[in-house]
C-alpha positions in Angstrom: 38.7 32.5 21.9 40.2 29.0 22.1 38.1 28.5 25.6 35.2 29.6 23.8 35.7 27.3 20.9 36.6 24.4 22.9 33.2 24.8 24.5 31.4 25.1 21.6 32.9 21.9 20.2 32.0 20.0 23.4 28.5 21.6 22.9 28.3 20.3 19.4 29.7 17.0 20.5 27.2 16.9 23.2 24.3 17.5 20.9 25.2 15.0 18.3 25.6 12.3 20.9 22.0 13.3 22.4 20.7 13.1 19.0 22.4 9.6 18.3 21.1 8.4 21.6 17.5 9.6 20.5 17.8 7.6 17.4 19.1 4.6 19.2 16.3 4.9 21.7 13.7 5.2 19.2 15.0 2.3 17.3 14.6 0.0 20.5 11.1 1.3 20.8 10.2 0.4 17.4 6.6 -0.9 17.0 7.2 -4.4 16.4 3.2 -5.0 15.7 4.0 -3.1 12.4 7.2 -4.2 11.6 7.5 -7.9 12.6 4.1 -8.6 9.9 5.8 -6.5 7.4 9.2 -8.3 7.5 7.0 -11.9 7.2 5.1 -10.5 4.4 8.0 -9.2 2.4 10.2 -12.3 2.9 7.3 -14.6 2.0 6.7 -12.3 -1.0 10.7 -12.8 -2.4 10.2 -16.8 -1.7 6.9 -17.1 -3.5 8.1 -14.5 -6.6 10.5 -17.3 -7.1 8.6 -20.1 -7.1 5.7 -18.5 -8.8 8.0 -17.3 -11.8 10.7 -19.9 -12.1 8.9 -22.1 -14.4 7.6 -19.3 -16.8 11.7 -18.2 -16.8 13.0 -21.6 -17.5 10.7 -21.8 -20.3 11.9 -18.5 -21.8 15.6 -19.7 -21.1 16.0 -17.0 -18.4 17.6 -17.6 -15.0 15.0 -18.9 -12.6 15.8 -16.5 -9.7 15.8 -13.2 -12.0 12.5 -12.2 -10.8 13.0 -13.0 -7.3 16.7 -11.6 -7.1 14.9 -7.8 -8.4 12.1 -8.4 -5.5 15.1 -9.0 -2.9 16.9 -6.0 -4.2 13.7 -3.8 -3.9 13.0 -5.4 -0.4 16.4 -4.5 0.6 16.1 -0.8 -0.8 12.7 -0.5 1.1 14.2 -1.8 4.3 16.8 1.3 4.1 13.8 3.5 3.2 12.0 2.4 6.4 15.3 3.1 8.0 15.9 6.9 6.8 12.1 7.8 7.2 11.5 6.5 10.9 14.6 8.7 11.8 13.1 11.9 10.5 10.4 14.2 12.5 7.3 13.6 11.2 6.6 17.3 11.0 8.9 17.2 7.7 6.0 15.3 5.9 3.4 18.7 7.1 5.5 21.2 5.4 3.2 22.4 2.6 6.1 23.2 0.0 7.8 19.8 0.4 4.3 18.1 -0.4 3.2 20.2 -3.0 6.3 19.7 -5.2 6.2 16.1 -4.4 2.4 16.0 -5.6 3.5 18.1 -8.7 6.2 15.8 -9.4 4.0 12.6 -9.2 1.6 14.6 -11.9 4.3 15.4 -14.3 5.3 11.7 -14.0 1.7 10.6 -14.8 1.9 12.9 -17.8 5.4 11.6 -19.0 4.2 8.0 -18.7 1.0 8.7 -20.8 3.1 10.5 -23.5 6.4 8.0 -23.8 5.7 5.4 -21.1 5.8 1.6 -21.9 2.6 -0.2 -22.4 2.3 -3.8 -20.5 -0.9 -5.8 -20.5 -3.0 -3.0 -22.7 -1.8 -0.1 -20.1 0.5 2.5 -21.0 1.5 2.9 -17.0 5.4 2.0 -17.0 8.4 4.2 -17.2 11.0 1.9 -18.3 14.5 2.3 -16.2 17.5 0.2 -16.2 16.7 -3.1 -15.1 13.2 -2.4 -13.9 10.1 -0.7 -15.0 8.5 2.1 -12.4 5.1 2.8 -12.2 4.2 6.3 -11.2 0.7 5.3 -10.0 2.0 4.0 -6.7 3.7 7.3 -5.9 0.3 9.1 -6.8 -1.7 6.9 -4.1 1.2 7.9 -1.2 1.1 11.5 -2.5 -2.8 11.4 -2.5 -2.8 10.2 1.1 -0.4 12.8 2.6 -2.2 15.5 0.6 -5.7 14.1 2.0 -4.4 14.1 5.6 -3.2 17.9 5.2 -6.5 18.9 3.4 -8.6 17.4 6.0 -6.2 18.8 8.7 -6.0 22.5 7.8 -9.0 22.9 5.5 -10.8 25.3 7.8 -7.6 27.6 7.5 -7.7 26.9 3.6 -9.3 29.6 1.1 -11.9 28.6 -1.4 -9.3 29.2 -4.2 -6.7 26.9 -2.4 -9.2 24.0 -2.1 -10.5 24.3 -5.5 -6.8 24.2 -6.5 -6.4 20.9 -4.5 -9.4 19.1 -5.9 -8.6 20.2 -9.6 -5.3 18.6 -9.4 -6.6 15.5 -7.5 -9.2 14.8 -10.1 -6.4 15.6 -12.9 -4.4 12.7 -11.6 -7.4 10.4 -11.5 -8.2 11.4 -15.2 -4.5 10.7 -16.2 -4.6 7.4 -14.6 -8.0 6.6 -16.6 -6.4 7.4 -19.6 -3.6 5.1 -19.2 -6.1 3.0 -18.7 -5.7 1.7 -15.4 -9.4 1.1 -13.9 -8.1 -0.7 -11.0 -5.6 2.3 -9.8 -8.7 4.8 -10.4 -11.1 2.4 -8.3 -8.0 2.5 -5.5 -7.8 6.2 -5.3 -11.3 7.0 -5.4 -11.8 4.8 -2.6 -9.0 6.1 -0.8 -10.6 9.7 -1.0 -14.1 8.3 -0.1 -12.7 6.4 2.6 -10.6 9.6 4.4 -13.8 11.8 3.6 -16.0 9.4 5.4 -13.3 9.2 8.3 -13.6 13.0 8.2 -15.2 14.6 11.8 -14.8 16.3 14.8 -13.2 13.3 16.5 -10.8 10.9 14.7 -11.9 8.3 16.9 -15.3 8.0 15.1 -13.4 6.7 11.6 -13.0 3.2 12.6 -16.7 2.5 12.8 -17.3 4.9 9.8 -14.7 3.3 7.7 -16.0 -0.1 8.4 -19.7 0.9 7.4 -18.5 2.6 4.2 -16.9 -0.7 3.2 -20.1 -2.9 4.0 -21.9 -0.6 1.8 -19.3 -0.7 -1.2 -19.3 -4.1 -1.1 -23.1 -4.8 -1.2 -23.1 -2.2 -3.9 -20.9 -4.2 -6.3 -23.5 -7.0 -6.7 -25.9 -4.6 -7.9 -23.9 -2.1 -10.0 -24.6 -4.1 -13.5 -28.4 -3.7 -12.8 -28.5 -0.1 -11.6 -25.9 1.7 -13.7 -25.6 2.0 -17.6 -22.7 0.0 -18.9 -21.6 -1.5 -22.3 -21.4 -5.0 -22.6 -18.0 -6.1 -21.9 -18.1 -3.8 -18.7 -21.4 -6.1 -17.5 -19.3 -9.3 -18.7 -16.9 -8.7 -16.0 -19.1 -8.4 -13.2 -21.1 -11.3 -14.8 -17.7 -13.6 -15.0 -17.2 -12.9 -11.3 -20.3 -13.9 -10.1 -21.1 -16.9 -12.6 -17.4 -18.0 -14.0 -18.5 -21.3 -15.1 -20.8 -20.0 -17.2 -17.5 -18.3 -19.3 -15.4 -21.3 -18.9 -13.8 -21.0 -22.6 -13.8 -17.1 -22.2 -13.0 -14.4 -19.8 -13.9 -16.8 -16.8 -10.8 -19.0 -17.7 -8.5 -17.6 -15.2 -10.7 -17.3 -12.5 -11.6 -20.8 -12.7 -8.0 -21.8 -12.8 -7.8 -19.5 -9.7 -10.3 -21.7 -8.0 -8.7 -25.0 -8.8 -5.2 -23.6 -7.4 -7.0 -22.7 -4.1 -8.6 -26.4 -4.3 -5.7 -28.1 -5.2 -3.6 -26.9 -2.1 -5.8 -28.2 0.6 -5.1 -27.1 4.0 -1.5 -28.2 3.7 -0.4 -27.3 0.2 1.2 -29.5 -2.3 4.8 -28.1 -1.4 6.7 -25.3 -2.3 7.5 -25.2 -6.1 5.1 -27.9 -6.8 2.1 -25.9 -8.2 0.4 -27.2 -11.4 -1.5 -23.8 -12.2 1.8 -21.9 -12.5 2.6 -24.2 -15.3 0.9 -21.8 -18.2 -2.8 -22.1 -16.7 -2.4 -18.9 -14.8 -1.0 -15.8 -16.4 0.9 -13.6 -14.2 1.1 -16.1 -11.7 3.7 -14.1 -9.8 1.9 -10.6 -9.7 -2.0 -10.7 -9.7 -2.7 -14.5 -8.8 0.5 -15.1 -6.3 -2.0 -15.8 -3.5 -3.6 -18.4 -5.3 -0.3 -20.3 -6.3 0.8 -19.5 -2.5 -2.0 -21.5 -1.4 -2.0 -24.4 -4.0 1.7 -24.9 -2.7 1.8 -24.3 1.0 -1.9 -24.7 2.0 -5.3 -22.8 3.2 -3.5 -22.5 6.8 -0.5 -20.7 5.5 -3.0 -18.6 3.5 -5.2 -17.4 6.3 -1.8 -16.8 8.2 -0.8 -14.3 5.6 -4.1 -12.7 5.4 -4.4 -12.5 9.3 -0.6 -10.7 8.9 -2.1 -8.3 6.6 -5.0 -7.6 8.5 -2.9 -7.2 11.7 -0.9 -4.7 9.8 -4.0 -3.0 8.7 -5.7 -2.7 11.8 -2.5 -1.7 13.9 -1.9 1.2 11.8 -5.8 2.2 11.7 -5.5 1.6 15.6 -2.6 4.3 16.0 -4.3 6.7 13.7 -7.7 6.5 15.8 -5.5 7.1 18.9 -3.2 9.7 17.6 -3.4 13.1 19.3 -2.3 15.2 16.0 -5.3 15.2 13.6 -2.6 15.0 10.7 -0.9 11.6 12.1 -4.5 10.5 12.8 -5.3 10.8 8.9 -1.6 9.9 7.8 -2.1 6.6 9.4 -5.8 6.0 8.4 -5.0 6.6 4.8 -1.7 4.2 4.8 -4.1 1.4 6.4 -6.5 1.9 3.8 -4.1 2.1 0.9 -2.8 -1.6 2.0 -6.4 -2.9 2.8 -8.1 -1.7 -0.3 -5.2 -3.3 -2.5 -5.7 -6.4 -0.5 -9.3 -6.6 -0.7 -9.4 -6.1 -4.6 -6.9 -8.6 -5.1 -8.1 -11.5 -3.0 -11.8 -10.4 -4.0 -10.9 -10.9 -7.5 -9.5 -14.4 -6.9 -12.6 -15.6 -5.0 -15.0 -13.9 -7.5 -16.1 -11.1 -4.9 -15.5 -8.4 -7.4 -14.1 -8.4 -10.9 -10.4 -9.1 -11.6 -8.9 -5.9 -12.0 -5.2 -6.6 -12.2 -4.4 -5.3 -8.6 -1.3 -7.0 -7.1 -1.5 -8.2 -3.3 0.7 -5.9 -0.9 4.1 -7.1 0.0 3.6 -10.7 -1.5 3.3 -10.0 -5.4 6.3 -9.2 -7.7 6.5 -5.4 -8.0 9.2 -2.9 -7.2 7.1 0.0 -7.1 4.5 -1.4 -5.2 6.8 -2.6 -2.4 8.6 0.4 -2.1 6.0 3.2 -2.1 4.0 0.3 0.3 7.2 0.0 2.3 7.5 4.1 2.6 3.9 4.0 3.9 5.1 1.4 6.7 7.9 3.7 7.5 5.6 6.9 8.1 3.3 4.7 10.2 6.0 3.4 12.4 7.1 7.2 12.6 4.0 7.9 13.7 3.7 5.3 16.5 6.9 6.3 17.8 6.2 10.0 17.9 2.8 9.5 19.5 4.0 7.6 22.4 7.0 10.0 23.0 4.1 12.6 23.2 1.7 10.5 25.5 4.8 9.7 27.7 6.0 13.6 27.7 2.3 14.1 28.7 2.3 12.0 31.6 5.6 13.4 32.8 4.2 16.7 32.8 0.9 15.7 34.6 3.0 14.1 37.5 5.4 17.2 37.8 2.2 19.3 38.4 0.7 16.9 41.2 4.0 17.1 42.8 4.3 21.1 42.5 
């Protein structure tokens, strides 16, 4: 018995050693085209949150670094979550029970926030926790991407009742978000659903062109919505302000005009970190909705274009991994994550330059917001995991082909 126990111990130690070695090898093969842009964007976000919020905090008699320190804590927590998710097997996120429980949990949070949540800027969308506010909407975006990936992968095996069940709870979640009210959140979730449905086909490789076509049509449609759809006057005003802000300079166009001033003041090289004029009361929520305008004003248009380039690199890399993935679930998961980042980026930047109405959507990884940073970081961790998994699968396939040739 002692000999058997020693052998079993040796086997267990060998398995543990092999498992640790696999994890080390996986970290050595991390996709830097995803991780490096993420790190640069997140660190830039911490710095710019400090710069954009410091004047307001000083006026309120609070420590100038309080907002930035919270953002830094969320960034460190996000890095830990990315590491944990990266070491897990991607098949865990296909587990129907786990995904369903997660989705229902998020719906419960949305009901709770509607009944007992904290109202900020007219929307009742935050749950107050010690030291910060948590926004369940961000978790709903991630849950929606994972659920849509499962639905599109296995829909041919689902019964009509199960499909009806899925769509009912999806639209129930959208209704809860609309009742907060958070129109920007509803638009993001609806565009996510539509983008993934457009990408749905026999071959995921057509998804890139289909997604691009979808967004071109969506952007063009924005300019004609006030003229073809019945709207209230205040709803039409938002579209008209985006197109003609100087006609509403003393009213709803004030914020957009000051965003223009910030972008113009910076020039190509900026006025210097911390030297923004517009953050001194002219732009509300300078560290969230208008942080890109402050960034360009202080660091210049060159740096602003660099930030946009990093965001697009991140989006396109994750989208490329999704298009090339052998697993349909991995493909739809990466496409959904890339679209989640892109839609949020487009709505934020589009509002700042007047392409679309301002909706209060933050800039990914840059704007202040712990909920957004953590959820987007989880998405990055999933994309990194898929990238490593697909690469291992391709390498193992090549090895099997070589062995067949030699045989």
